[in-house]
A tleap script that builds the chain and sets N, CA, C and O, in Angstrom:
source leaprc.protein.ff14SB
mol = sequence {
  NMET LEU ARG ARG LEU GLU GLY PRO ALA HIE
  SER ALA LEU GLY ASP MET THR LEU LEU ALA
  ASN ASP GLU VAL ILE VAL SER ASP GLY ALA
  ALA GLY GLY VAL TYR ARG LEU ARG THR ASP
  THR THR ASN ASP VAL GLY LEU GLU ARG ILE
  ASP ARG GLY ASP PHE ILE SER PRO GLN THR
  LEU ALA ALA LEU PRO ASP GLY GLN HIE VAL
  LEU VAL ALA ASP TYR ALA ARG GLY ILE GLY
  THR LEU ASP LEU ALA ALA LYS GLN VAL ARG
  TRP VAL GLU THR SER TRP ARG HIE CALA
}
set mol.1.N position { 115.927 124.475 94.534 }
set mol.1.CA position { 116.813 125.537 94.212 }
set mol.1.C position { 117.365 125.404 92.944 }
set mol.1.O position { 117.933 124.345 92.679 }
set mol.2.N position { 117.294 126.393 92.012 }
set mol.2.CA position { 117.752 126.448 90.731 }
set mol.2.C position { 119.209 126.898 90.537 }
set mol.2.O position { 119.940 126.464 89.646 }
set mol.3.N position { 119.544 127.773 91.419 }
set mol.3.CA position { 121.000 128.317 91.524 }
set mol.3.C position { 121.152 129.205 92.838 }
set mol.3.O position { 120.229 129.682 93.498 }
set mol.4.N position { 122.438 129.315 93.059 }
set mol.4.CA position { 122.839 130.132 94.227 }
set mol.4.C position { 123.536 131.347 93.504 }
set mol.4.O position { 124.246 131.234 92.504 }
set mol.5.N position { 123.251 132.458 94.114 }
set mol.5.CA position { 123.710 133.752 93.762 }
set mol.5.C position { 124.460 134.488 94.834 }
set mol.5.O position { 123.853 134.797 95.859 }
set mol.6.N position { 125.648 134.777 94.696 }
set mol.6.CA position { 126.428 135.429 95.647 }
set mol.6.C position { 126.339 137.039 95.561 }
set mol.6.O position { 126.397 137.580 94.456 }
set mol.7.N position { 126.220 137.672 96.550 }
set mol.7.CA position { 126.167 139.113 96.605 }
set mol.7.C position { 127.525 139.732 96.518 }
set mol.7.O position { 128.494 138.974 96.544 }
set mol.8.N position { 127.715 141.077 96.413 }
set mol.8.CA position { 128.894 141.735 96.370 }
set mol.8.C position { 129.695 141.495 97.673 }
set mol.8.O position { 129.137 141.076 98.687 }
set mol.9.N position { 130.911 141.749 97.623 }
set mol.9.CA position { 131.686 141.472 98.843 }
set mol.9.C position { 131.208 142.236 100.033 }
set mol.9.O position { 130.873 143.417 99.948 }
set mol.10.N position { 131.178 141.518 101.195 }
set mol.10.CA position { 130.901 142.223 102.390 }
set mol.10.C position { 129.263 142.714 102.387 }
set mol.10.O position { 128.796 143.682 102.988 }
set mol.11.N position { 128.611 141.833 101.604 }
set mol.11.CA position { 127.107 142.100 101.553 }
set mol.11.C position { 126.360 141.141 102.521 }
set mol.11.O position { 126.935 140.139 102.946 }
set mol.12.N position { 125.170 141.422 102.848 }
set mol.12.CA position { 124.350 140.550 103.353 }
set mol.12.C position { 122.950 140.711 102.665 }
set mol.12.O position { 122.125 141.478 103.162 }
set mol.13.N position { 122.678 140.017 101.557 }
set mol.13.CA position { 121.524 139.988 100.978 }
set mol.13.C position { 120.375 139.385 101.800 }
set mol.13.O position { 120.559 138.279 102.309 }
set mol.14.N position { 119.348 139.941 101.951 }
set mol.14.CA position { 118.232 139.462 102.754 }
set mol.14.C position { 116.970 139.528 102.177 }
set mol.14.O position { 116.560 138.628 101.443 }
set mol.15.N position { 116.217 140.674 102.490 }
set mol.15.CA position { 114.820 140.832 102.077 }
set mol.15.C position { 114.536 140.977 100.649 }
set mol.15.O position { 115.330 141.610 99.954 }
set mol.16.N position { 113.487 140.457 100.142 }
set mol.16.CA position { 113.286 140.694 98.583 }
set mol.16.C position { 111.801 140.760 98.234 }
set mol.16.O position { 110.930 140.330 98.991 }
set mol.17.N position { 111.590 141.252 97.198 }
set mol.17.CA position { 110.102 141.312 96.812 }
set mol.17.C position { 110.203 141.122 95.359 }
set mol.17.O position { 111.228 141.407 94.740 }
set mol.18.N position { 109.045 140.596 94.759 }
set mol.18.CA position { 108.644 140.302 93.428 }
set mol.18.C position { 107.941 141.150 92.830 }
set mol.18.O position { 106.870 141.398 93.385 }
set mol.19.N position { 108.216 141.828 91.644 }
set mol.19.CA position { 107.391 142.712 91.066 }
set mol.19.C position { 106.421 141.992 90.077 }
set mol.19.O position { 106.663 140.829 89.754 }
set mol.20.N position { 105.339 142.645 89.592 }
set mol.20.CA position { 104.318 142.005 88.796 }
set mol.20.C position { 104.968 141.433 87.496 }
set mol.20.O position { 104.415 140.536 86.860 }
set mol.21.N position { 105.997 141.906 87.174 }
set mol.21.CA position { 106.646 141.507 85.798 }
set mol.21.C position { 107.728 140.402 86.113 }
set mol.21.O position { 108.507 140.023 85.238 }
set mol.22.N position { 107.743 139.935 87.310 }
set mol.22.CA position { 108.629 138.837 87.858 }
set mol.22.C position { 109.947 139.135 88.176 }
set mol.22.O position { 110.743 138.266 88.532 }
set mol.23.N position { 110.247 140.408 88.061 }
set mol.23.CA position { 111.620 140.880 88.490 }
set mol.23.C position { 111.727 140.727 90.015 }
set mol.23.O position { 110.754 140.808 90.765 }
set mol.24.N position { 112.932 140.510 90.392 }
set mol.24.CA position { 113.254 140.276 91.823 }
set mol.24.C position { 114.164 141.463 92.260 }
set mol.24.O position { 115.152 141.823 91.620 }
set mol.25.N position { 113.747 142.008 93.364 }
set mol.25.CA position { 114.429 143.213 93.997 }
set mol.25.C position { 114.744 142.697 95.220 }
set mol.25.O position { 113.884 142.067 95.836 }
set mol.26.N position { 116.055 142.891 95.764 }
set mol.26.CA position { 116.681 142.248 96.972 }
set mol.26.C position { 117.392 143.493 97.706 }
set mol.26.O position { 117.936 144.368 97.033 }
set mol.27.N position { 117.369 143.532 98.925 }
set mol.27.CA position { 118.106 144.602 99.819 }
set mol.27.C position { 119.424 143.830 100.322 }
set mol.27.O position { 119.541 142.620 100.513 }
set mol.28.N position { 120.372 144.829 100.484 }
set mol.28.CA position { 121.575 144.497 101.209 }
set mol.28.C position { 121.693 145.176 102.679 }
set mol.28.O position { 122.131 146.321 102.794 }
set mol.29.N position { 121.320 144.485 103.680 }
set mol.29.CA position { 121.354 145.232 105.057 }
set mol.29.C position { 122.570 145.544 105.594 }
set mol.29.O position { 122.623 146.366 106.509 }
set mol.30.N position { 123.724 144.930 105.102 }
set mol.30.CA position { 125.047 145.349 105.747 }
set mol.30.C position { 125.603 146.463 104.850 }
set mol.30.O position { 125.999 147.468 105.439 }
set mol.31.N position { 125.690 146.434 103.509 }
set mol.31.CA position { 126.342 147.457 102.784 }
set mol.31.C position { 125.310 148.623 102.297 }
set mol.31.O position { 125.762 149.683 101.863 }
set mol.32.N position { 124.105 148.421 102.372 }
set mol.32.CA position { 123.186 149.457 102.121 }
set mol.32.C position { 122.549 149.376 100.580 }
set mol.32.O position { 121.761 150.253 100.224 }
set mol.33.N position { 122.885 148.394 99.764 }
set mol.33.CA position { 122.417 148.488 98.408 }
set mol.33.C position { 121.106 147.890 98.315 }
set mol.33.O position { 120.682 147.079 99.138 }
set mol.34.N position { 120.346 148.375 97.113 }
set mol.34.CA position { 119.164 147.730 96.717 }
set mol.34.C position { 119.457 147.074 95.200 }
set mol.34.O position { 120.029 147.819 94.404 }
set mol.35.N position { 119.190 146.066 94.866 }
set mol.35.CA position { 119.621 145.302 93.719 }
set mol.35.C position { 118.292 144.737 92.954 }
set mol.35.O position { 117.260 144.396 93.531 }
set mol.36.N position { 118.494 144.705 91.677 }
set mol.36.CA position { 117.636 143.998 90.721 }
set mol.36.C position { 118.205 142.724 90.246 }
set mol.36.O position { 119.325 142.853 89.752 }
set mol.37.N position { 117.798 141.706 90.263 }
set mol.37.CA position { 118.187 140.270 89.808 }
set mol.37.C position { 117.989 140.540 88.220 }
set mol.37.O position { 116.881 140.806 87.752 }
set mol.38.N position { 118.981 140.460 87.559 }
set mol.38.CA position { 118.889 140.602 86.107 }
set mol.38.C position { 119.213 139.169 85.308 }
set mol.38.O position { 120.019 138.368 85.781 }
set mol.39.N position { 118.668 138.980 84.337 }
set mol.39.CA position { 118.806 137.883 83.446 }
set mol.39.C position { 118.868 138.376 82.030 }
set mol.39.O position { 118.146 139.288 81.627 }
set mol.40.N position { 119.822 137.699 81.224 }
set mol.40.CA position { 119.705 138.187 79.706 }
set mol.40.C position { 119.345 136.839 78.890 }
set mol.40.O position { 119.099 135.775 79.458 }
set mol.41.N position { 119.344 136.992 77.659 }
set mol.41.CA position { 118.873 135.897 76.867 }
set mol.41.C position { 119.984 134.760 76.828 }
set mol.41.O position { 119.702 133.658 76.357 }
set mol.42.N position { 121.189 135.026 77.304 }
set mol.42.CA position { 122.154 133.923 77.314 }
set mol.42.C position { 121.930 133.176 78.839 }
set mol.42.O position { 122.761 132.320 79.142 }
set mol.43.N position { 121.088 133.408 79.579 }
set mol.43.CA position { 120.656 132.736 80.816 }
set mol.43.C position { 121.641 133.147 81.832 }
set mol.43.O position { 121.750 132.510 82.880 }
set mol.44.N position { 122.514 134.395 81.517 }
set mol.44.CA position { 123.475 134.817 82.635 }
set mol.44.C position { 122.752 135.473 83.616 }
set mol.44.O position { 121.800 136.162 83.249 }
set mol.45.N position { 123.034 135.388 84.856 }
set mol.45.CA position { 122.349 135.996 86.097 }
set mol.45.C position { 123.344 136.918 86.868 }
set mol.45.O position { 124.511 136.614 87.116 }
set mol.46.N position { 122.750 138.043 87.203 }
set mol.46.CA position { 123.564 138.918 87.997 }
set mol.46.C position { 122.698 139.979 88.727 }
set mol.46.O position { 121.475 140.054 88.602 }
set mol.47.N position { 123.528 140.864 89.572 }
set mol.47.CA position { 122.820 141.826 90.304 }
set mol.47.C position { 123.149 143.115 89.707 }
set mol.47.O position { 124.302 143.355 89.349 }
set mol.48.N position { 122.144 144.008 89.573 }
set mol.48.CA position { 122.415 145.236 89.091 }
set mol.48.C position { 121.822 146.230 90.310 }
set mol.48.O position { 120.669 146.157 90.734 }
set mol.49.N position { 122.720 147.063 90.732 }
set mol.49.CA position { 122.504 148.065 91.878 }
set mol.49.C position { 121.393 149.081 91.230 }
set mol.49.O position { 121.521 149.584 90.114 }
set mol.50.N position { 120.486 149.263 91.947 }
set mol.50.CA position { 119.220 150.139 91.478 }
set mol.50.C position { 119.180 151.456 92.448 }
set mol.50.O position { 118.273 152.278 92.317 }
set mol.51.N position { 120.025 151.585 93.253 }
set mol.51.CA position { 119.845 152.718 94.178 }
set mol.51.C position { 121.206 153.539 93.934 }
set mol.51.O position { 122.127 153.080 93.259 }
set mol.52.N position { 121.235 154.642 94.474 }
set mol.52.CA position { 122.383 155.637 94.347 }
set mol.52.C position { 123.188 155.773 95.681 }
set mol.52.O position { 123.900 156.761 95.867 }
set mol.53.N position { 123.070 154.765 96.619 }
set mol.53.CA position { 123.704 154.807 97.972 }
set mol.53.C position { 122.876 155.713 98.891 }
set mol.53.O position { 123.421 156.358 99.787 }
set mol.54.N position { 121.678 155.755 98.686 }
set mol.54.CA position { 120.832 156.531 99.576 }
set mol.54.C position { 120.502 155.835 100.825 }
set mol.54.O position { 119.924 156.520 101.668 }
set mol.55.N position { 120.780 154.476 101.144 }
set mol.55.CA position { 120.257 153.631 102.038 }
set mol.55.C position { 121.388 153.290 103.067 }
set mol.55.O position { 122.480 153.003 102.577 }
set mol.56.N position { 121.280 153.286 104.298 }
set mol.56.CA position { 122.195 152.821 105.183 }
set mol.56.C position { 121.941 151.279 105.474 }
set mol.56.O position { 122.830 150.443 105.312 }
set mol.57.N position { 120.764 150.990 105.882 }
set mol.57.CA position { 120.485 149.544 106.173 }
set mol.57.C position { 119.139 149.198 105.656 }
set mol.57.O position { 118.223 148.998 106.455 }
set mol.58.N position { 118.943 149.107 104.287 }
set mol.58.CA position { 117.531 148.776 103.803 }
set mol.58.C position { 117.182 147.381 104.172 }
set mol.58.O position { 117.955 146.423 104.159 }
set mol.59.N position { 115.902 147.378 104.508 }
set mol.59.CA position { 115.286 146.095 105.054 }
set mol.59.C position { 114.017 145.699 104.174 }
set mol.59.O position { 114.185 145.595 102.959 }
set mol.60.N position { 112.937 145.504 104.644 }
set mol.60.CA position { 111.727 145.072 104.141 }
set mol.60.C position { 111.414 145.768 102.833 }
set mol.60.O position { 111.223 146.983 102.892 }
set mol.61.N position { 111.342 145.214 101.767 }
set mol.61.CA position { 110.797 145.679 100.553 }
set mol.61.C position { 109.452 145.511 100.223 }
set mol.61.O position { 108.982 144.393 100.435 }
set mol.62.N position { 108.695 146.413 99.728 }
set mol.62.CA position { 107.258 146.231 99.154 }
set mol.62.C position { 107.112 146.959 97.843 }
set mol.62.O position { 107.269 148.167 97.667 }
set mol.63.N position { 106.753 145.948 96.852 }
set mol.63.CA position { 106.683 146.454 95.551 }
set mol.63.C position { 105.235 147.226 95.494 }
set mol.63.O position { 104.226 146.783 96.042 }
set mol.64.N position { 105.288 148.439 94.753 }
set mol.64.CA position { 103.874 149.164 94.668 }
set mol.64.C position { 103.246 148.704 93.402 }
set mol.64.O position { 103.926 148.289 92.463 }
set mol.65.N position { 101.780 148.786 93.372 }
set mol.65.CA position { 101.180 148.165 92.367 }
set mol.65.C position { 101.632 148.608 90.928 }
set mol.65.O position { 101.566 147.843 89.965 }
set mol.66.N position { 102.137 150.010 90.844 }
set mol.66.CA position { 102.458 150.621 89.367 }
set mol.66.C position { 103.658 149.913 88.843 }
set mol.66.O position { 104.056 150.202 87.715 }
set mol.67.N position { 104.294 148.979 89.582 }
set mol.67.CA position { 105.571 148.383 89.118 }
set mol.67.C position { 106.794 149.228 88.826 }
set mol.67.O position { 107.783 148.765 88.260 }
set mol.68.N position { 106.698 150.399 89.207 }
set mol.68.CA position { 107.941 151.296 88.897 }
set mol.68.C position { 108.437 151.762 90.176 }
set mol.68.O position { 109.438 152.479 90.174 }
set mol.69.N position { 107.837 151.431 91.344 }
set mol.69.CA position { 108.355 151.908 92.728 }
set mol.69.C position { 108.310 150.795 93.783 }
set mol.69.O position { 107.424 149.942 93.851 }
set mol.70.N position { 109.404 150.907 94.626 }
set mol.70.CA position { 109.484 149.974 95.659 }
set mol.70.C position { 109.497 150.792 96.994 }
set mol.70.O position { 110.188 151.809 97.048 }
set mol.71.N position { 108.756 150.385 98.081 }
set mol.71.CA position { 109.011 151.028 99.339 }
set mol.71.C position { 110.234 150.295 100.043 }
set mol.71.O position { 110.325 149.067 100.026 }
set mol.72.N position { 111.100 151.053 100.617 }
set mol.72.CA position { 112.210 150.399 101.229 }
set mol.72.C position { 112.180 150.974 102.774 }
set mol.72.O position { 112.144 152.172 103.054 }
set mol.73.N position { 112.200 149.989 103.635 }
set mol.73.CA position { 112.392 150.476 105.087 }
set mol.73.C position { 113.899 150.381 105.403 }
set mol.73.O position { 114.594 149.396 105.153 }
set mol.74.N position { 114.315 151.506 105.975 }
set mol.74.CA position { 115.663 151.635 106.388 }
set mol.74.C position { 115.774 152.016 107.880 }
set mol.74.O position { 115.263 153.047 108.316 }
set mol.75.N position { 116.442 151.168 108.624 }
set mol.75.CA position { 116.597 151.357 110.135 }
set mol.75.C position { 117.008 152.683 110.342 }
set mol.75.O position { 116.510 153.242 111.319 }
set mol.76.N position { 117.854 153.359 109.606 }
set mol.76.CA position { 118.701 154.440 110.067 }
set mol.76.C position { 117.848 155.866 109.468 }
set mol.76.O position { 117.839 156.959 110.033 }
set mol.77.N position { 117.197 155.541 108.264 }
set mol.77.CA position { 116.630 156.769 107.726 }
set mol.77.C position { 115.267 156.990 107.593 }
set mol.77.O position { 114.840 158.112 107.322 }
set mol.78.N position { 114.359 155.790 107.796 }
set mol.78.CA position { 113.106 155.823 107.703 }
set mol.78.C position { 112.647 154.889 106.525 }
set mol.78.O position { 113.228 153.827 106.302 }
set mol.79.N position { 111.534 155.348 105.748 }
set mol.79.CA position { 110.997 154.839 104.611 }
set mol.79.C position { 111.135 155.567 103.442 }
set mol.79.O position { 110.663 156.702 103.359 }
set mol.80.N position { 111.787 154.989 102.442 }
set mol.80.CA position { 111.947 155.628 101.074 }
set mol.80.C position { 111.133 154.949 100.077 }
set mol.80.O position { 110.876 153.749 100.176 }
set mol.81.N position { 110.651 155.798 98.962 }
set mol.81.CA position { 110.130 155.263 97.814 }
set mol.81.C position { 111.100 155.166 96.755 }
set mol.81.O position { 111.444 156.259 96.306 }
set mol.82.N position { 111.644 154.137 96.226 }
set mol.82.CA position { 112.589 153.963 95.172 }
set mol.82.C position { 112.065 153.922 93.879 }
set mol.82.O position { 111.335 153.001 93.510 }
set mol.83.N position { 112.419 154.947 93.099 }
set mol.83.CA position { 111.835 154.839 91.628 }
set mol.83.C position { 112.856 153.996 90.848 }
set mol.83.O position { 114.044 154.316 90.822 }
set mol.84.N position { 112.419 153.010 90.270 }
set mol.84.CA position { 113.255 151.846 89.663 }
set mol.84.C position { 113.882 152.315 88.498 }
set mol.84.O position { 114.998 151.880 88.214 }
set mol.85.N position { 113.217 153.298 87.646 }
set mol.85.CA position { 113.936 153.663 86.414 }
set mol.85.C position { 114.799 154.946 86.573 }
set mol.85.O position { 115.787 155.138 85.865 }
set mol.86.N position { 114.396 155.800 87.513 }
set mol.86.CA position { 115.389 156.948 87.719 }
set mol.86.C position { 116.394 156.608 88.794 }
set mol.86.O position { 117.422 157.284 88.825 }
set mol.87.N position { 116.236 155.700 89.627 }
set mol.87.CA position { 117.338 155.322 90.714 }
set mol.87.C position { 117.211 156.294 91.771 }
set mol.87.O position { 118.204 156.572 92.443 }
set mol.88.N position { 116.033 156.871 92.003 }
set mol.88.CA position { 115.997 158.003 92.921 }
set mol.88.C position { 115.057 157.630 94.102 }
set mol.88.O position { 114.122 156.843 93.955 }
set mol.89.N position { 115.365 158.259 95.321 }
set mol.89.CA position { 114.568 157.846 96.510 }
set mol.89.C position { 113.916 159.221 96.949 }
set mol.89.O position { 114.529 160.289 96.971 }
set mol.90.N position { 112.608 159.047 97.290 }
set mol.90.CA position { 111.870 160.068 97.939 }
set mol.90.C position { 111.529 159.610 99.336 }
set mol.90.O position { 110.954 158.531 99.476 }
set mol.91.N position { 111.812 160.278 100.274 }
set mol.91.CA position { 111.730 159.876 101.539 }
set mol.91.C position { 110.367 160.191 102.099 }
set mol.91.O position { 109.885 161.288 101.817 }
set mol.92.N position { 109.666 159.322 102.889 }
set mol.92.CA position { 108.243 159.460 103.414 }
set mol.92.C position { 108.308 160.628 104.656 }
set mol.92.O position { 108.971 160.426 105.673 }
set mol.93.N position { 107.670 161.651 104.472 }
set mol.93.CA position { 107.701 162.728 105.429 }
set mol.93.C position { 107.300 161.996 106.865 }
set mol.93.O position { 106.394 161.172 106.992 }
set mol.94.N position { 108.151 162.464 107.888 }
set mol.94.CA position { 107.744 161.770 109.134 }
set mol.94.C position { 107.649 162.992 110.186 }
set mol.94.O position { 107.859 162.750 111.374 }
set mol.95.N position { 107.370 164.157 109.809 }
set mol.95.CA position { 107.298 165.357 110.713 }
set mol.95.C position { 106.258 165.109 111.640 }
set mol.95.O position { 106.199 165.925 112.560 }
set mol.96.N position { 105.320 164.086 111.641 }
set mol.96.CA position { 104.267 163.880 112.655 }
set mol.96.C position { 104.691 163.101 113.711 }
set mol.96.O position { 103.915 162.926 114.650 }
set mol.97.N position { 105.929 162.539 113.720 }
set mol.97.CA position { 106.343 161.792 114.745 }
set mol.97.C position { 106.876 162.633 115.740 }
set mol.97.O position { 107.382 163.669 115.310 }
set mol.98.N position { 106.896 162.446 117.034 }
set mol.98.CA position { 107.215 163.090 118.212 }
set mol.98.C position { 108.293 162.475 118.855 }
set mol.98.O position { 108.276 161.253 119.004 }
set mol.99.N position { 109.347 163.236 119.307 }
set mol.99.CA position { 110.565 162.543 119.964 }
set mol.99.C position { 110.137 161.897 121.367 }
set mol.99.O position { 110.967 161.297 122.049 }
savepdb mol mol.pdb
quit
C-alpha cells in the first residue's frame, strides 16, 4: 500500500475501475457520489466528484473502451452511462422490463 485516502464525511467508497490512461474512478455507495482520483505534479492526491448528484447508490463501475464514459450500476435507478468530461448521466432504457 502506497497511501490511504479518506473519502468525504459519511461516505463509503467501494467499487472502482481503472481507465486506460491509469485514472481511477471510485463510487460512494452511501452518499451517492462518483469520484476521480486526481494527482497533480506536487504529488498531491485527492478526490474530484465527477457526477452531478444523479446517483443514489452507485455500485459496480465499468470503464468503456473510449476512455470517456463509465457504466455505473445504481441499486435504486438502474444503469447509467457517465460522461466523464461533461459530468452528465444518460440512463439505459429499461422499458423492456416487466413488473
